[in-house]
N, C-alpha and C positions, 0 to 999 in steps of 0.2 A: 752267371757270368755272360757278358756280351763280348763276342769276338768280332772285331771289325777287320776284314781282310783287305789288304792293300796290294795293288800291282805297282811296279815301278812308276807307271804314269800317274797313279793315284797319289804317290808321294809328292809329285810336283804340283798337285792341286790342293794342298793344305794351305789354308789362309787363316790369319788372325784378325778378329774384329778390332777396331780401333779402341773401343771402350765397351763397358757393359751397356745393355739395352735398358733404359729406365723403366719401360713397361714390364719387361721380363723380371727385373729386380723387384718391382712392386708386387707382382704376382707371386714370385718365389719367396718373398718375405712373409706372405700371409700364413703359410703353415708354420713358419718359424715363430711368429708371434703367438700362435695358438698352442704350440707343443714345446715344452721345455727341453725335450731330448734333442731337438734340432739346434745345434750350435752350442748347447751347454752353457757354461759359465761365461764364455766369451760374449754371448749375446744377451745375457741376463739383464744387464742394465738397460740396453736398448729395448728389450721386450717389456720391462716394467714401465719405462717412460711412454712407450707406444700404447700400451694397454690403458694407461691413465688418460690418454688423450682421445681414445676412440669415441666417435659419435655414433648415434643410432643409424645415420645414413650410410655408415661403412659396414654394418653388420652383414648385408647380403654377400659381401665379398668372401666371407668365411664359408659360405656354401659353395662359392665358385671354386675355391682352392683350399679344401680342408687339409690335404696333405697327410693323410694317414699312411701307414706302412703299405707300400705298393699302390697307393691311391693315384688315379689318373689325374694329371695336371691339364688345365685348359690350354691346349697347345696353340689355339688360334691367337693367344695373347703372348706367345713366347718366341715368335719368329721375326719380329720387326727389325731389330738391330739398327735402330736409328739413334740420333743424338738427344732427342727430347721426348718427353712423355706425349706431348701433343702430336708430334710426327709419328710416333709409334702407334698411338691410337688411331690416327688417320689411316695408317697402313692396315691396321687390324679391321677397322670397320669397312674398308674398301676391298677386303678379300672377296674373291668370287664365291658365289653360293655353293659351288662344289666343295670348296675348302670347309665352309661351315657345316655342310652336310656330312663330310667325311669326319669332322671332329665330333659331330653329333652322334654318328654311328659308334665311334669309339667311346663316347660318354655313356651311351645306352648299354654297351657291352660291358664296360669296366666299372661303371657307377650306376647300377640299376636303381639305386635308392636316391639318386640325385634329386634335388628339389625341382618341382614342376617348372618353375620360372626359368631354370637353366635350359630346359628343353625349348621353352618359348624363345629364349635369347638366341639359341642356335637356329631356330626356324625363321629368325629375322623380325620378330615382333618388336617394333620400335620402342615401345614404352620401357621394355627391359634393357635395351641398349642404352637409352638415355639414363636410366637409373644406374647402371654399371659405370657409365662414363663419368657421371658426377661423383659416384662413390670412389672411383679410382683416383680422380683428381684430389679429393679430400684426403684420402688415405696416403697418397704419395706425398702430399705437402706435409703430413704429420710424420710419416715413418721413414721416408727415403730422402726427400729434398734437403733436409738440414745437413745431411752427411755427403751430399752428392759430389761437391767439389773435391773433398778429400778422397772419396771413393774413386773418382775418375783419375786423380793424381796417382793413387796406388796402382790402378790398372795400367796407366801409361808407363809407370816404372817397370811393371811386370812385363809388359809387351816389348819394351826396349831390350830388357834382359834376354827374353826368349828369342827375339829377332837376331841378336848377336850370337846366341848359342846355336841357332840354326845355321847362321852363316859360317860359324867356326867348325861345328861338329856334324851338321847335317840334320835333315828333318827327323830322322829316326831318334836322335838324341833329344830333340825338341819334344817328341811324343813321349819318350821314356821318362821325362822329368815333369810332366804336367801335374801329377798328383801322386802321393804315395800309394794310393789304391789302384792306380792305372799302371799297367805294365806293357812294355813294348817287347815282343818276341817276334822279330821280323819273319814273315810279313803280316803279323797280326797285332792289333792293339786290343788289350784286354781291359774292359771297363766293368766295374761292379753293376749288377743288374738283378732284378728279382726273377727273371727268367733266364734259362740257359739257351742261348741262341747265337746264330752267326749272321753277319751282315756283310755283303760285298759292295764296295763302293762303285765298281764298274764305271769309273770315269766321272762320277757326279761331284766329287770333291768333298772336303771336310772343312767346316768353318769352326774355328776355336773361339768361343765367346767367354770372356772372364765373368765370373759372378762373385759377389761379395756375400750376399745374404744366404744363398743356398749352400750348405756346408758339404755337399757331396757332388761328385761328377754326375752329370745328367745328359743323356743322349736323346736327341729329338729327330725323328724321321717324319718328313712332311706326309700327312695322312692323304692328301689329295694328289700330290705330284711326287712320286718316288724318284724322279730324275733331279730334283733340287738337291743341293748339298746337304749332307748330314750335318747336324749341329751338335757340338759338344760343349756344354757349359762346364767350365772347370773352376773350382774355388781358388781365389788369389790370396785369401787369408787362411793360413794353415795352423796358426798358433795364437795364443792369447795376446802376445806382443803385437802381432799384425793387426788384430782387431783394435787393441787399445790405441795404436797409432792413429787410426781413423777417428775413434771416439774422442781422444784427447784434442786433436786438431779441431774437430767440430765443436767441442765444448767451449772453445775460445770465441765462438760466435762469428758472424759475418763481418764484424768490425775489423778493419785492417790494422796492421801493426802501426806503431807510432811513426816510423820513418816514412812509410808509404802514405799515411794520412797527411803528414806534413808536406810531402812532395806533391800530392795530387789533390788534396782536399778530401773530406770524408765521403761525399756522395760519389765523386769520380773514382775514388779507391774502391768503393763498394761495387761500382759498375765494372771495374777491372776484375774483381773477384767473381762477379756474377757471370762474366763472359768466359770463365774457365771451362764451362760447358757451352758450346755454341748456342746462341739464342737469337730469336727475333727481337725486334724493338719492343714489342708487347711483353715478351718474356723477360727482357732486360728490365723493363719498368716494374713488372711484378716482383722480380727478385730484389730490386733496390728500393721498393716502396715509393716510387716516383711516378709521375705521369709519363705517357709515351713521348710527349714532346720534350720533356726534360731528359729522358733516357736517350732520345735521339741526339740531343745537343751534346751530352757527355760522350756518347759514342763517336760523334764527329770530332770532338777534341782529342780523344784517345787515338782515333784513326790518323789524324794529322800528325800526332806525335810518334806514329809508327808502332803503336802498341796493340792496335786492333786492325783487322781487315773486315770489310763488309762486302758480302756477295749477294746478288739478287737470286732468289729462288721463287720463280713465278711472280705473283703480285707482292710477295713479301721479301724481306731482306734477312740475312743471317750474319751476325757479328761473331767473330772468333778471335782468340788471341794470336798475335804473331809470336815467333820465338823470343823476340825482345820482351814482349808483354808477359809471356809466361816466365821468363827469367826474372823479370822485375817482381812478379808476384811471389815467386818461390824464395826470393831473397838470397843472401850470400850462401854459397855452398849448395 
């Protein structure tokens, strides 16, 4: 059992991530697709579909995150908490060498039989970084991206409910209801763990990150900088019905419903769906199977209608839904 100790000041430093991190979800899904005991019947259909689509270029990822009982997860890939896979990978590859070195030491200690190329990756040998980068994109497109809009919608619903709970009943009640296996006994939060240990926050804060594919609570402490916030991934799907809601919505495919299709046109409606997760113009084009110029044109029309906003982020731009756009996408009720 892990016991996380809070001071009154620590309780004011609890934060909730806006949505799951696409890179962390991709990594955390890897053990699940390999091992039937993770997620059980709720993930059986997803596991079968994913396994059928696996290509040889994705196989090295199963060395990266085998996910056996007590197996060390590659933490360098789990801390980004950004909106897109591209942004999360940019964050990961730009981590300082001391972060990779710290992660490497943990890998050597906890996974002495890890494949040699994983050690080379942590040492910064570029060919392995390129291999993992391509493999993660291919696997994400197969296993995670088809369900992402529905997954993010479920996470937003969960976040709103928890924010209201914290406002009404306090942070302690928020912590007490994160997961059935997590208990709050002020001033300690008890989280299942393979080791029996205590952690004190000492003012660094706690970041709560929703996860869909990993079925258990997971606590991450930065290997290189213990002053950074502690990260707690908590599952947002707790029963078969919660998983089925995501699978059923995704099974309908990216095609919009008839009313939205008639109102906006097929391609523009797909663009609205695609922007449910903030996206650059290039990402919007990929998600809608159009050219960047076409995606930019449709984004401009949706922006003029008040359904999208576009913000500049360095040399690129990022499109996101406005409240009106999200309400239109969700439909009546």
